[in-house]
N, C-alpha and C positions, 0 to 999 in steps of 0.2 A: 763784683760780692753774689753767689747762688743765694738768694731771696730766703728759699722755700726749707730750708739745711733743716730746722729746726723741728720739722716736721719727720725726719731721721731715726732710727737707734741708732746706739751705738756699733753695734757689727756691721750696718752701711758707713754710717762716717769713717770709722778704722777704713773701708773696703774704698770709699772713697782717696781718703789719707794717703792710702799706698800705691792706690792707680794716677794719684797727679792731679784728681777731678775736681778737686778744692782741696783748701789748707786749714789745719785745726784755726787758724783764728775768723777764714771768714767763716766756720762753724760757730764757732763764738759769738762773731757778733748778730747772726742771725738767732742765734738764744740768748744773748740779750734782748736784743729788738722785739722778739717774741716775749720775753719776762718783763719786759718795762711796759708794754699794749697787756699784758694781763694784767699785773699788778691791783689797777684801779679797781678794778671788777673781782676778785681771789683773792687780795692780801697771802700770797702766797709767803714771801719771802719779808725778813727785817733788812736787809744789807747786806748792797752787790757791792763787789768790791774789781773794776775792772781796768782799774789800772794794774796791777799785779797779773790778774786775770789774762790779760793781755801781753802781757812781758812770759806768761808760762804758754800761752799759745803761740807767738813770734819764735821760744826755744822750738815748741816742739815739731812747728812748723821746718825748722832747720835738722831737726834730725830725721825727720818722714822724706825732705830732701834728699842727705845723706845714707837713707839706706839703716837708717840705727837707732829705730823706734823701740822704748823704752820695755814697751809688752804690750800687753792688749785692752788698754784703756790708754794708749797716748794719744793726749790732743781730744779728748773725747771731753766735755763741758759738764763738772760736777757740782752736785748742789750739793750743802751741811747743811745738818740740824742744826740749831743754836744753842743743844748744850755740847756742842765738840768745839772742841781749845782747833783754833785754826793763827800761828802768828801773824801780829798785825790787824786783826779782823776781831768787831765785840764780840763776847759770849754773853749773855742776858738771864739764857737759862727761863726767858719769857717772863720776871721778874724785876720791877723796880729797886731792887738792893742791889742789884747787877751794872746799873743808870751807870758809864762812865767806863767800864772795865772794856779790857782791848787784851786780848792773849798778848805773851811774850812769845808763844813758843807752839806747836803741833802736836797734838795729841799721837800717838800711836799710829791706831787707825788711817789720819787725817796725815803724818806721814809716810807711812806706806801708798796712800796717794800719790802725791807726788812724786815719788820715788816712781812711782809705775807710768808716770806723764801726765798725774789727768791736770786738768786743766778747770783749779776750784774758784768760781765765779762770786756764789753768792751764799747765805746761810736762812734757811726758813726757818717760820715759825711754830709756835708751841705755845702748848698752855702753862704756867708757872712749873717751874721742877722736874716737869712731863711727866704729873702726876694726874690728869687725869683724859675721860676718850671723847673730848673731843679738843681744837686746836682756837686756844684764844685767850688774851691775858692783859693786866691794865696796859702794858708798857705798845702793845701795835694793834692790839687788836681782835680779831674775831679771823678764822681764812675761811672760803667758803667754797664747795664744790663747784669743780667746775662744770659737772655735768648740771648741775639743778645751785646758781647761788642762793638759792633760798633755805642752803640746806649745812647741813658739815659735813667733811669729808672725815672725820673722827677724828681722831687722836690717839696716839700727843703726836705721831708724825705725819699730824692732817697735811701742813707744811709741806712735808715733803714728798707728798703724794699728789698734792695739789700740785705742785711744780712740773712733775713728770705725765702726770696725768693733761696738761692742758699745754705740753710742747718746750716746758720751758727748763729745753737741757734735757736728756735720756734718760740720765744717774743723779740717786743721792742716796747720802752718807745718812743713817737715822740711827736709834738708840729705838731699842724692843727690852721690855720690861716685863710686860706682862698683854701679849698681843700689839705693841705701839707701834709694829711693821705693820701686819695682817689683815689687821680690819680697817687702816685708814687705805691700804691700796684695793682691800675688797668695795670698800665707798665709792670707788670713782676708779676703776678699772685697771687698775696697774697689777706690775707684782710686787710681793712684797716678801722678802726671806729672812731668816732667825735661822742663825746656827745655830751649831755645842756650842756648851761652853766649852769657850778656849781656842774655836778655830779662829777668827779675829781678834791677834790682843788684844788690850785695853793697856793704859799706863800714861799718867802727866795729865788728865784732864781731870774734872768734876769731882770731887765729894763723890764715889761708887754709896752710895743712899740705900742701894737697890745690890748690895754683893758682885757676886756676881753673876745674878741672874739677871741682869741687864746688859745686855750685847749687843756691842755694833749692827746694824742692821742693811741690810741694800734694800731699795724702789730699786724698783727698771719696766719699762713697757713693756718688757719679753725675757721665760725663763731663761734664756740664750743668753739674755744679758747682764742678768744674775750675777749666770753662771760666768761669763766674763771678768766679773767687779769680786766677783766673789774670789776665784785664783790671781786679782791680782792683788789683795788684803790679807788673804789666810796666812799664816806663820806657813812659815817656806817647807816645811814635809809635808804639808797638805796643799802645793800647790801642785794640782793635776788634776788632767781633763777628765770631765767627768763619766763613768766607765759606759763599756757595751752595757747595757743592760734584758736581762733573759727574765720570761712570763716570773710576774713577784706575785705573795699572796699579800692583799689590800682588805684588812676592816674596813668596812661599810660603817660609820656610826651617825645616821643620817640623826641622832640628838639624844641630851641629854637628861635623866631623869630627873622628872620636877621641874622643866625649864621651858620655859615657851617659845618658841620660833618663827618668823613669822614665815606665812602658809608657802613662799613662794618661792621660799632658801631653798630647803630637805627637797622640794621638787627639783632645781637645777642639780642639788648634791647629788642625788640619784644618777641625772640622766650623767652626770659623770661618771659614773659607778657601772653603768649600763654601758660607756665609752670606752672605759680600764678594758672594761671584759670583753668587748670586740675587740681590743684590739691584744688579747691575748693572755692577759695575767689575770690573777683566781681571785673574787670578789666576792668576800664571806660577810652578809650583813650583818650587825649588833644587835641587842636588845639593846634600850635605852641605857645607856653608859649612867654606871653614878662613880667612876673612881677619882672624878674629877670633884667633887662636892664638896670633899676638906677643903680642900684649896680653893675652891672657887671663895669659900666663906672667909678663910686666914686671910687672903692675897693681900688683901689694903690694910692689914695689921703691917705687914715686913715693911710694907714702902712708907709705912705712917713714921713708924719708928726709929726704919734712918730719918728721916729729916728730920722730927724732935731730936734726935743726938747728935747731926748735924747741927740745929742752930741752939741745943746746949752750952757750946762749946767753940767759940768761931772762932780758935786755931785751926779745928776740923775744916773752916770755910776759908782756905785763905786769899781767893779773888773777893770776900766783901773784905777783911784785912785788910790786902791791898788797895783797899780806897779808903781807907780811915774813918769811914764809914764805924756809928755804931747800928747796933739792931735792932730791927724798927719794924715789926710785926705789923704795926699798923698798914705799912705801907701792902700789904703781901694781901689775894683775896682773901673774900670772903670763904667762898672753896677751901687753899691753902689755909686756911687762921684755923678751922674744922678738922684737917689734916694732919694740922700740927699739933691739935687737943688731942685729936684719936691717939697719936702717939707716946705722947705725953701719959698718958693714962693704961697705953699698956702697958700689962703684969710679966712677969717672968713665965705665968703660967698659961698665957694668951700665946708666947712668944715661945714658949716650947712642944705648944699645939701648932705650931704654925712648922716646926718643926719636925715634930712626927708626923704628921699628914704628909710632909715632903718622903720624908723617912718613905715613907708605908708607899706613896705614890710612886718610886720609884724602885721598888722593890714588886708593884704593880705593872709599869715598862716593864721591867726584866721580865716578865713570864710573858705578858705577851707580846712582844719580838721575839718570844722560841719558837711565834708558832706563826707572826705574820712578821714579814716584810714591810713595811709604809699603813697606814691610818689615812681613813680618808672622810674629811666630817664636813662640816659648816667654817668658814670661816669667821661671819658674825649671827648672831641670833635676829640679828635684825637690818633693816634697810640705815639709809640714813637718813634723820632727826629734821626736826629745822633749828636754826641759827640762835641761840642765843638758848636752848632748853642743853641743861647738862647732859640727858639722856632722855631715851625713849619713854615714858610715862610707861605705858602698856605695850606689852605683844602679842600678836595672835588674839588679844582682846583679854590678854590679863596682865593683870598689875604687875610691873618689877621696880627692884633697887637699882641705885644706877649703875650695878656693874650687872645688871641683866642681861645688855646686846654682847656681855665680853665672854660671858660662860665659856667657850668655846678654844681660848689663848691659853691662859695663864698656865696649863698642867704643862706646856715645853717648855716655859720659863723654867718650871719648879725643879722636873727632871732632865734639864740640862737638854733637851731633842729639837734637831733641827726640825723648822717647818718653814711650809712655805705659800702665802698665800697666792691662788691665780684667778684672773677672771674668768667668768662660767659663764655665760647667761646675762641678762636680761629683764627688768620686771619694768611695765608702766618707763619705762627709757630711762631707769636708773640700774648699774649694773649691779651683779654679786657675783660671789667668788665661795671658792671652794679653797679647802687646805688639805695638803699631804704633809703627815710627817710621818720622822723616818729616828730608830735605833743612835742613841749618842755617836757622832763621829758617823753616821752614815751621811752624812751631807752630799757629795760629792753621787752616789748611787740617787739621794732624794733631786740633787737640782737635772739628773739624767733620765729619770722617771716623769719632771716636771718639763724639760725638753721635750722628751718623746711623744708627750700627751698634747702638748701646747703644735708640735709639726702635725700629729694624725688628725685634731681638730678645724687647725686651719686649715687643712685638704678637703675638707666638710663645705658641699653647699651650706649653705644660711637658712636656719629653719625661724617661724615665726614663734614670739613669747607669750 
């Protein structure tokens, strides 16, 4: 067995399978060994399924030997966030309420991974009900950032991001309901992609307490790998390679009005704007934007109402009913109970205000994208913060609330926009990230821009920070 295959990205693994240099079984064994070695310090995983993964890897190896791979990720090890159903694996959703639940079927995106030949080997950690910006719960404890284990990787896909960042498989399938792939990607130095609503179909999963604002998300080490996985997951009509990209109009948004950002982050995003300009793209800088303010104020109301709605009638929560247990909210974290209380008290006026904010935002985005092809902005407002804290209490010297670090991401979910976070620069040894956003349906163009930026920056000499 080649022992360092865990260091390779998905593209390199597939190239090796095709050349016969190594097999999917070799790749799985290397990634599993790495995952087990990292687990005590990072706690990215909640479950491993070595037996099924090995069988899938053997089948993939036979296909490669015959010259009949199923697709772009055949044989590549992939992990799943623990709010996605995978037949034969437990789904806990980070909650004591679902201890003992084992999924009987794959939900739609997981089934598509299998159909593409992916080797699904484990599930990754998340906060309870995937509703916090950290990754910690009463079932499995906290996931730690591979770059500094005293810090959080963010959430809610912190386990998935930490797994990819530490070499425990090159790809992860997660979810994004307000930045849950993009912020952890930025905090750990990997790529996080959130598609347009509908690009990657859902179905057969947990109750959709965030409706279609939460979409399947992809975590990868490179934008090229993210594109590879998206093409394997996307609806057939959207399965096309990213197009050749001409010079584009990019609006650079360094900040949102009234929201502080750690001083080092805008500097890195500004550097990215300069790089994109040197690549031939047309950059226009925006003054501090205010079009996401209403969304950021109301966004927690929607998920809280969704959670309260589900728990008000457990027929809406079939996974819990299948265990034959009574609903016991005392088993939930204090944070979840506070969210449930907020959802129960949310009135019709506040919910209509949220719907109106979404309606107005979509109109603003339509007008904005009539003048620009892409947006460039930060992925997060803060660098990673210590384990045990739900959020940074201050950013750039100013006191902030629980979502002060998350102001740059939810607008893309509300408007159904594709968005990608990419690593760009480091500050005091910690990664920072940029975010690129496109109009609805322009996922492949966005991935093309991300790959173009990635290829250009990788050819530049390293610079100090």
